[in-house]
C-alpha positions as CSV (number, residue, x, y, z in Angstrom):
1,M,-29.3,6.7,-34.7
2,P,-29.9,9.2,-32.3
3,E,-27.1,11.1,-30.7
4,L,-26.3,10.1,-27.0
5,R,-26.1,13.1,-24.9
6,P,-27.3,14.7,-21.5
7,W,-31.1,14.9,-21.0
8,Q,-31.9,18.5,-19.9
9,V,-33.8,19.0,-16.6
10,L,-36.2,21.8,-17.1
11,Q,-37.7,21.4,-13.5
12,S,-37.3,19.1,-10.3
13,E,-39.7,18.5,-7.5
14,T,-39.5,16.6,-4.3
15,L,-42.6,14.6,-4.3
16,L,-41.4,12.7,-0.8
17,E,-38.5,12.9,1.6
18,R,-39.0,10.6,4.5
19,A,-35.5,9.5,5.6
20,P,-32.0,10.1,4.7
21,W,-32.3,7.1,2.4
22,L,-35.2,8.0,0.9
23,R,-36.3,10.8,-1.5
24,V,-38.4,11.0,-4.7
25,E,-38.2,13.3,-7.1
26,S,-40.5,14.3,-10.2
27,Q,-38.4,15.6,-13.1
28,T,-39.2,17.2,-16.5
29,V,-36.8,16.5,-18.8
30,R,-35.9,17.3,-22.6
31,L,-34.6,14.4,-24.4
32,P,-31.8,14.8,-27.1
33,N,-34.4,14.7,-29.8
34,G,-36.3,17.8,-28.4
35,H,-39.4,15.5,-26.8
36,V,-40.2,16.5,-23.1
37,I,-41.1,13.9,-20.6
38,A,-43.2,15.6,-18.1
39,E,-42.7,13.1,-15.2
40,Y,-39.4,11.4,-14.9
41,L,-39.4,9.5,-11.3
42,L,-36.0,9.6,-9.6
43,T,-34.8,8.6,-6.3
44,P,-31.3,10.5,-5.5
45,S,-29.3,8.7,-2.9
46,R,-26.3,9.4,-0.9
47,D,-23.2,7.1,-1.9
48,Y,-22.2,3.9,-0.2
49,S,-18.8,2.0,0.6
50,M,-18.9,-1.6,0.2
51,I,-15.9,-3.8,1.5
52,V,-14.7,-7.4,0.6
53,A,-12.6,-8.1,3.7
54,L,-10.2,-11.2,3.5
55,T,-8.4,-12.6,6.3
56,D,-5.0,-14.0,6.3
57,T,-6.3,-17.4,5.8
58,Q,-8.5,-16.1,2.7
59,D,-11.8,-16.3,4.6
60,V,-14.6,-13.4,3.6
61,L,-16.2,-11.8,6.0
62,L,-19.6,-11.8,5.6
63,V,-22.8,-10.3,7.4
64,R,-25.9,-11.4,7.5
65,Q,-28.9,-9.6,8.4
66,Y,-32.4,-9.3,8.0
67,R,-33.6,-7.2,4.9
68,L,-37.2,-5.9,4.9
69,A,-37.8,-5.3,1.3
70,A,-36.4,-9.0,0.5
71,G,-38.3,-10.2,3.5
72,K,-35.6,-12.6,4.7
73,V,-32.2,-12.6,6.1
74,L,-29.4,-12.2,3.4
75,S,-25.5,-12.7,3.2
76,E,-23.9,-9.5,2.3
77,I,-20.5,-7.9,2.7
78,P,-20.1,-5.2,5.0
79,A,-21.2,-1.7,3.5
80,G,-22.7,1.5,4.8
81,T,-23.8,5.0,3.9
82,L,-21.4,7.7,3.7
83,H,-21.9,10.7,5.9
84,P,-22.4,14.2,4.5
85,G,-18.9,15.2,3.1
86,E,-17.0,11.9,4.1
87,D,-14.5,10.2,1.9
88,P,-15.5,6.7,0.7
89,R,-12.4,5.0,2.0
90,E,-13.1,6.6,5.8
91,C,-16.6,5.0,5.3
92,A,-15.1,1.8,4.3
93,I,-13.1,1.7,7.3
94,R,-15.9,2.9,10.0
95,E,-18.2,0.3,8.5
96,L,-15.9,-2.5,8.4
97,Q,-15.0,-2.1,12.1
98,E,-18.7,-1.3,13.2
99,E,-20.2,-4.3,11.4
100,T,-17.2,-7.0,11.4
101,G,-15.0,-5.7,14.4
102,Y,-12.1,-5.6,11.8
103,K,-9.9,-2.5,10.7
104,P,-8.1,-2.8,7.4
105,G,-4.2,-2.9,7.4
106,K,-4.6,-2.8,3.9
107,L,-7.2,-0.9,1.8
108,E,-7.6,-1.0,-1.9
109,A,-10.1,0.6,-4.1
110,I,-11.5,-1.7,-6.6
111,G,-14.0,0.4,-8.5
112,G,-17.5,0.9,-8.0
113,I,-21.0,0.4,-9.5
114,Y,-24.4,2.2,-9.9
115,V,-27.0,0.2,-8.3
116,A,-30.0,0.8,-10.8
117,P,-29.1,4.0,-12.8
118,G,-32.6,3.8,-14.5
119,Y,-34.3,5.4,-11.1
120,T,-31.5,6.0,-8.7
121,T,-28.3,7.9,-8.2
122,E,-26.9,5.5,-5.8
123,Y,-23.3,4.9,-6.3
124,I,-21.1,2.0,-4.4
125,H,-17.5,2.4,-4.0
126,L,-16.1,-0.9,-3.8
127,F,-13.1,-1.9,-1.8
128,L,-10.7,-4.9,-0.8
129,A,-9.6,-4.7,2.8
130,T,-6.8,-7.3,3.8
131,E,-4.1,-7.3,6.7
132,L,-7.3,-7.2,9.1
133,V,-6.8,-6.1,12.8
134,E,-9.3,-6.4,15.2
135,S,-10.8,-3.2,16.2
136,K,-14.6,-3.1,17.4
137,L,-16.9,-0.1,16.8
138,A,-20.4,-0.2,18.3
139,L,-23.1,-1.0,15.7
140,D,-25.6,1.6,14.8
141,D,-28.9,1.3,16.4
142,D,-30.6,-0.1,13.4
143,E,-28.3,-2.6,12.6
144,F,-28.4,-6.1,13.8
145,V,-25.9,-8.4,12.4
146,E,-24.1,-11.5,12.7
147,V,-20.7,-12.0,10.9
148,D,-19.4,-15.1,9.6
149,H,-15.9,-16.1,8.3
150,V,-16.4,-18.0,4.9
151,P,-13.7,-19.4,2.8
152,F,-13.6,-17.3,-0.3
153,K,-14.1,-20.0,-2.6
154,D,-17.2,-21.3,-0.7
155,A,-18.6,-17.5,-1.0
156,L,-18.2,-17.9,-4.6
157,A,-19.8,-21.2,-4.5
158,M,-22.9,-19.3,-2.5
159,I,-23.2,-16.9,-5.5
160,E,-23.3,-20.1,-8.1
161,R,-25.6,-22.2,-5.8
162,G,-28.1,-18.8,-6.0
163,E,-27.7,-18.5,-1.8
164,M,-25.9,-15.3,-1.7
165,V,-28.5,-12.8,-3.8
166,D,-27.6,-9.7,-2.9
167,G,-26.1,-8.3,-6.5
168,K,-23.9,-5.8,-4.9
169,S,-21.8,-8.4,-2.9
170,N,-21.9,-10.7,-5.9
171,V,-20.2,-7.8,-8.1
172,A,-17.5,-7.2,-5.4
173,L,-16.9,-10.7,-4.5
174,L,-16.7,-11.7,-8.4
175,R,-14.0,-8.8,-9.0
176,V,-12.1,-9.8,-6.4
177,A,-12.2,-13.4,-7.5
178,R,-11.0,-12.3,-10.9
179,R,-8.0,-10.2,-9.6
180,M,-6.9,-13.5,-8.1
181,G,-7.1,-15.5,-10.9
182,I,-9.8,-17.7,-9.7
């Protein structure tokens, strides 16, 4: 069995850079067995923070928004991109306020996930927010969202019925369910 060790990047070239969230690089890499891949495409990305926000009545705050790539409105938990140099916790607080109008009284890190490590560096920091306090911030100019208060068990049922198809939201909600013993 081949040894698992890092690939060696021999050369990297940016092929496309159109927005802060989209860059495509071509990398020439040497595999642990010595073989060279001349063009391994990679999309480096800034990290994100994503928040499962639970009210005192155990409702979860979901945001509905149109997603161009999916071609439809999706229900998701609040999330957003870290600003350069921003701490993931600060991003979580900011995004929760922007998208839902609430600030967490308590914010707990619950791990993180790579979205698609075969081609992107995108990593999402996951948080559980409780003891919510109303605290509205203005939405970003490109955000058009509606907020739903959904009983937590109903949100889990949405996942089971295939109504909530955002993978990162599903992972975060299922992690919290596990922590709650559900």
